[in-house]
N, CA, C and O atoms as CSV, one atom per row, in Angstrom:
chain,resi,resn,atom,element,x,y,z
A,1,MET,N,N,156.473,-131.919,65.021
A,1,MET,CA,C,155.383,-132.846,64.796
A,1,MET,C,C,155.100,-133.568,66.125
A,1,MET,O,O,156.024,-133.959,66.838
A,2,THR,N,N,153.820,-133.736,66.441
A,2,THR,CA,C,153.458,-134.371,67.706
A,2,THR,C,C,153.766,-135.858,67.673
A,2,THR,O,O,153.862,-136.462,66.605
A,3,SER,N,N,153.919,-136.444,68.863
A,3,SER,CA,C,154.227,-137.874,68.927
A,3,SER,C,C,153.080,-138.713,68.366
A,3,SER,O,O,153.313,-139.779,67.797
A,4,THR,N,N,151.843,-138.238,68.523
A,4,THR,CA,C,150.700,-138.954,67.953
A,4,THR,C,C,150.785,-138.955,66.439
A,4,THR,O,O,150.551,-139.982,65.803
A,5,ARG,N,N,151.110,-137.840,65.873
A,5,ARG,CA,C,151.227,-137.722,64.411
A,5,ARG,C,C,152.351,-138.619,63.882
A,5,ARG,O,O,152.193,-139.280,62.856
A,6,VAL,N,N,153.472,-138.637,64.581
A,6,VAL,CA,C,154.595,-139.488,64.182
A,6,VAL,C,C,154.180,-140.949,64.275
A,6,VAL,O,O,154.482,-141.736,63.377
A,7,SER,N,N,153.497,-141.317,65.339
A,7,SER,CA,C,153.032,-142.700,65.504
A,7,SER,C,C,152.092,-143.102,64.379
A,7,SER,O,O,152.184,-144.216,63.862
A,8,GLU,N,N,151.192,-142.211,63.999
A,8,GLU,CA,C,150.265,-142.503,62.900
A,8,GLU,C,C,151.011,-142.690,61.585
A,8,GLU,O,O,150.665,-143.576,60.803
A,9,GLN,N,N,152.010,-141.887,61.334
A,9,GLN,CA,C,152.785,-142.023,60.101
A,9,GLN,C,C,153.537,-143.352,60.074
A,9,GLN,O,O,153.586,-144.016,59.039
A,10,ILE,N,N,154.117,-143.739,61.198
A,10,ILE,CA,C,154.819,-145.023,61.274
A,10,ILE,C,C,153.839,-146.161,61.065
A,10,ILE,O,O,154.133,-147.111,60.339
A,11,TYR,N,N,152.672,-146.071,61.698
A,11,TYR,CA,C,151.646,-147.109,61.533
A,11,TYR,C,C,151.257,-147.250,60.063
A,11,TYR,O,O,151.177,-148.363,59.544
A,12,ARG,N,N,151.017,-146.126,59.397
A,12,ARG,CA,C,150.621,-146.176,57.993
A,12,ARG,C,C,151.717,-146.776,57.119
A,12,ARG,O,O,151.439,-147.565,56.216
A,13,ARG,N,N,152.956,-146.400,57.389
A,13,ARG,CA,C,154.074,-146.909,56.588
A,13,ARG,C,C,154.218,-148.426,56.745
A,13,ARG,O,O,154.485,-149.124,55.767
A,14,TRP,N,N,154.043,-148.938,57.960
A,14,TRP,CA,C,154.179,-150.376,58.195
A,14,TRP,C,C,152.947,-151.152,57.747
A,14,TRP,O,O,153.072,-152.296,57.310
A,15,SER,N,N,151.772,-150.564,57.843
A,15,SER,CA,C,150.560,-151.313,57.523
A,15,SER,C,C,150.197,-151.282,56.035
A,15,SER,O,O,149.470,-152.161,55.572
A,16,ASN,N,N,150.674,-150.310,55.286
A,16,ASN,CA,C,150.347,-150.234,53.854
A,16,ASN,C,C,150.678,-151.513,53.099
A,16,ASN,O,O,149.820,-152.012,52.371
A,17,PRO,N,N,151.887,-152.073,53.234
A,17,PRO,CA,C,152.174,-153.311,52.499
A,17,PRO,C,C,151.246,-154.461,52.910
A,17,PRO,O,O,150.860,-155.278,52.074
A,18,ILE,N,N,150.896,-154.522,54.176
A,18,ILE,CA,C,149.999,-155.575,54.655
A,18,ILE,C,C,148.621,-155.408,54.029
A,18,ILE,O,O,148.029,-156.380,53.558
A,19,LEU,N,N,148.109,-154.184,54.020
A,19,LEU,CA,C,146.791,-153.931,53.436
A,19,LEU,C,C,146.785,-154.212,51.937
A,19,LEU,O,O,145.808,-154.745,51.411
A,20,LEU,N,N,147.855,-153.864,51.255
A,20,LEU,CA,C,147.926,-154.130,49.819
A,20,LEU,C,C,147.947,-155.636,49.542
A,20,LEU,O,O,147.328,-156.105,48.587
A,21,GLU,N,N,148.657,-156.384,50.377
A,21,GLU,CA,C,148.684,-157.841,50.226
A,21,GLU,C,C,147.298,-158.434,50.472
A,21,GLU,O,O,146.861,-159.321,49.738
A,22,LEU,N,N,146.609,-157.947,51.500
A,22,LEU,CA,C,145.251,-158.421,51.767
A,22,LEU,C,C,144.320,-158.086,50.606
A,22,LEU,O,O,143.458,-158.889,50.246
A,23,LYS,N,N,144.491,-156.910,50.023
A,23,LYS,CA,C,143.655,-156.513,48.893
A,23,LYS,C,C,143.861,-157.470,47.712
A,23,LYS,O,O,142.905,-157.820,47.021
A,24,GLU,N,N,145.099,-157.886,47.486
A,24,GLU,CA,C,145.377,-158.840,46.402
A,24,GLU,C,C,144.739,-160.201,46.673
A,24,GLU,O,O,144.351,-160.901,45.737
A,25,ARG,N,N,144.628,-160.579,47.946
A,25,ARG,CA,C,144.062,-161.879,48.305
A,25,ARG,C,C,142.603,-161.776,48.747
A,25,ARG,O,O,142.056,-162.704,49.344
A,26,GLU,N,N,141.996,-160.661,48.451
A,26,GLU,CA,C,140.623,-160.400,48.875
A,26,GLU,C,C,139.664,-161.517,48.465
A,26,GLU,O,O,138.740,-161.847,49.209
A,27,HIS,N,N,139.879,-162.089,47.301
A,27,HIS,CA,C,139.005,-163.154,46.816
A,27,HIS,C,C,139.054,-164.401,47.699
A,27,HIS,O,O,138.158,-165.241,47.619
A,28,GLN,N,N,140.081,-164.538,48.538
A,28,GLN,CA,C,140.216,-165.695,49.425
A,28,GLN,C,C,139.543,-165.469,50.778
A,28,GLN,O,O,139.404,-166.407,51.563
A,29,LEU,N,N,139.129,-164.250,51.052
A,29,LEU,CA,C,138.552,-163.910,52.354
A,29,LEU,C,C,137.073,-164.260,52.400
A,29,LEU,O,O,136.384,-164.275,51.379
A,30,ASP,N,N,136.601,-164.543,53.614
A,30,ASP,CA,C,135.159,-164.745,53.768
A,30,ASP,C,C,134.468,-163.380,53.701
A,30,ASP,O,O,135.126,-162.348,53.838
A,31,PRO,N,N,133.149,-163.367,53.491
A,31,PRO,CA,C,132.447,-162.085,53.277
A,31,PRO,C,C,132.635,-161.068,54.409
A,31,PRO,O,O,132.791,-159.878,54.138
A,32,SER,N,N,132.624,-161.513,55.663
A,32,SER,CA,C,132.775,-160.544,56.762
A,32,SER,C,C,134.189,-159.969,56.795
A,32,SER,O,O,134.361,-158.782,57.073
A,33,ALA,N,N,135.197,-160.783,56.519
A,33,ALA,CA,C,136.574,-160.285,56.476
A,33,ALA,C,C,136.770,-159.348,55.293
A,33,ALA,O,O,137.493,-158.357,55.397
A,34,ARG,N,N,136.134,-159.656,54.177
A,34,ARG,CA,C,136.215,-158.801,52.990
A,34,ARG,C,C,135.610,-157.424,53.293
A,34,ARG,O,O,136.170,-156.397,52.911
A,35,GLN,N,N,134.468,-157.413,53.982
A,35,GLN,CA,C,133.831,-156.138,54.335
A,35,GLN,C,C,134.701,-155.352,55.309
A,35,GLN,O,O,134.826,-154.133,55.193
A,36,ALA,N,N,135.299,-156.049,56.265
A,36,ALA,CA,C,136.189,-155.379,57.220
A,36,ALA,C,C,137.380,-154.750,56.498
A,36,ALA,O,O,137.782,-153.630,56.813
A,37,LEU,N,N,137.939,-155.470,55.534
A,37,LEU,CA,C,139.052,-154.923,54.758
A,37,LEU,C,C,138.616,-153.678,54.002
A,37,LEU,O,O,139.337,-152.680,53.982
A,38,GLN,N,N,137.451,-153.728,53.384
A,38,GLN,CA,C,136.949,-152.557,52.664
A,38,GLN,C,C,136.762,-151.370,53.608
A,38,GLN,O,O,137.080,-150.235,53.253
A,39,ASN,N,N,136.250,-151.631,54.804
A,39,ASN,CA,C,136.065,-150.555,55.785
A,39,ASN,C,C,137.399,-149.923,56.161
A,39,ASN,O,O,137.500,-148.701,56.273
A,40,VAL,N,N,138.419,-150.746,56.355
A,40,VAL,CA,C,139.745,-150.225,56.699
A,40,VAL,C,C,140.308,-149.404,55.549
A,40,VAL,O,O,140.891,-148.342,55.767
A,41,LEU,N,N,140.136,-149.888,54.336
A,41,LEU,CA,C,140.651,-149.149,53.182
A,41,LEU,C,C,139.947,-147.806,53.019
A,41,LEU,O,O,140.581,-146.807,52.680
A,42,VAL,N,N,138.655,-147.782,53.256
A,42,VAL,CA,C,137.911,-146.514,53.181
A,42,VAL,C,C,138.396,-145.568,54.274
A,42,VAL,O,O,138.627,-144.386,54.019
A,43,GLU,N,N,138.548,-146.082,55.476
A,43,GLU,CA,C,139.039,-145.242,56.581
A,43,GLU,C,C,140.441,-144.729,56.277
A,43,GLU,O,O,140.752,-143.572,56.559
A,44,ARG,N,N,141.268,-145.561,55.719
A,44,ARG,CA,C,142.636,-145.152,55.399
A,44,ARG,C,C,142.635,-143.998,54.411
A,44,ARG,O,O,143.426,-143.064,54.545
A,45,ARG,N,N,141.754,-144.055,53.419
A,45,ARG,CA,C,141.681,-142.952,52.457
A,45,ARG,C,C,141.262,-141.664,53.150
A,45,ARG,O,O,141.778,-140.591,52.835
A,46,LEU,N,N,140.330,-141.762,54.091
A,46,LEU,CA,C,139.890,-140.569,54.812
A,46,LEU,C,C,141.018,-139.992,55.650
A,46,LEU,O,O,141.204,-138.776,55.697
A,47,VAL,N,N,141.767,-140.859,56.309
A,47,VAL,CA,C,142.873,-140.392,57.137
A,47,VAL,C,C,143.940,-139.750,56.266
A,47,VAL,O,O,144.484,-138.707,56.629
A,48,ASN,N,N,144.248,-140.348,55.132
A,48,ASN,CA,C,145.292,-139.812,54.263
A,48,ASN,C,C,144.885,-138.497,53.608
A,48,ASN,O,O,145.735,-137.638,53.371
A,49,ILE,N,N,143.599,-138.330,53.313
A,49,ILE,CA,C,143.127,-137.105,52.688
A,49,ILE,C,C,143.180,-135.952,53.682
A,49,ILE,O,O,143.601,-134.846,53.343
A,50,GLY,N,N,142.754,-136.219,54.903
A,50,GLY,CA,C,142.770,-135.197,55.931
A,50,GLY,C,C,141.636,-134.205,55.785
A,50,GLY,O,O,140.865,-134.258,54.827
A,51,ASN,N,N,141.547,-133.331,56.711
A,51,ASN,CA,C,140.516,-132.321,56.744
A,51,ASN,C,C,140.995,-131.112,55.940
A,51,ASN,O,O,142.085,-130.602,56.199
A,52,PRO,N,N,140.218,-130.650,54.985
A,52,PRO,CA,C,140.665,-129.512,54.177
A,52,PRO,C,C,140.975,-128.257,55.004
A,52,PRO,O,O,141.781,-127.426,54.585
A,53,SER,N,N,140.346,-128.119,56.163
A,53,SER,CA,C,140.593,-126.924,56.965
A,53,SER,C,C,141.408,-127.222,58.221
A,53,SER,O,O,141.497,-126.378,59.112
A,54,GLY,N,N,142.003,-128.411,58.302
A,54,GLY,CA,C,142.797,-128.745,59.477
A,54,GLY,C,C,143.796,-129.837,59.166
A,54,GLY,O,O,143.743,-130.455,58.103
A,55,ALA,N,N,144.713,-130.075,60.101
A,55,ALA,CA,C,145.775,-131.051,59.874
A,55,ALA,C,C,145.288,-132.482,60.046
A,55,ALA,O,O,145.814,-133.397,59.412
A,56,ASP,N,N,144.293,-132.683,60.893
A,56,ASP,CA,C,143.842,-134.043,61.182
A,56,ASP,C,C,142.336,-134.112,61.096
A,56,ASP,O,O,141.637,-133.407,61.823
A,57,ARG,N,N,141.823,-134.963,60.205
A,57,ARG,CA,C,140.393,-135.073,59.967
A,57,ARG,C,C,139.634,-135.508,61.230
A,57,ARG,O,O,138.522,-135.041,61.478
A,58,ARG,N,N,140.231,-136.391,62.015
A,58,ARG,CA,C,139.530,-136.943,63.164
A,58,ARG,C,C,139.504,-135.996,64.358
A,58,ARG,O,O,138.655,-136.139,65.238
A,59,LYS,N,N,140.411,-135.040,64.401
A,59,LYS,CA,C,140.454,-134.103,65.519
A,59,LYS,C,C,140.595,-132.677,64.990
A,59,LYS,O,O,141.667,-132.078,65.077
A,60,PRO,N,N,139.515,-132.144,64.448
A,60,PRO,CA,C,139.617,-130.771,63.939
A,60,PRO,C,C,139.919,-129.795,65.073
A,60,PRO,O,O,139.554,-130.028,66.225
A,61,ASP,N,N,140.569,-128.735,64.737
A,61,ASP,CA,C,140.961,-127.729,65.713
A,61,ASP,C,C,139.720,-127.056,66.293
A,61,ASP,O,O,138.981,-126.401,65.558
A,62,PRO,N,N,139.473,-127.206,67.610
A,62,PRO,CA,C,138.276,-126.598,68.201
A,62,PRO,C,C,138.310,-125.071,68.208
A,62,PRO,O,O,137.277,-124.430,68.409
A,63,ALA,N,N,139.483,-124.485,67.991
A,63,ALA,CA,C,139.602,-123.024,67.996
A,63,ALA,C,C,139.016,-122.384,66.753
A,63,ALA,O,O,138.772,-121.177,66.731
A,64,GLN,N,N,138.786,-123.186,65.710
A,64,GLN,CA,C,138.264,-122.622,64.454
A,64,GLN,C,C,136.783,-122.397,64.524
A,64,GLN,O,O,136.183,-121.929,63.557
């Protein structure tokens, strides 16, 4: 596994509890912070789903 991939996995593991806590307190956030949180959550789902034809959605294999 590449060092970038390992770094991303570590980031996701450490940030998930933080994002879940923010989601629970979403009602306390101002509108711009709430939108930013939603954007991060949407991006996180895209990263976790991945590209159906490649290992990383953001960097598809140019050889294909």
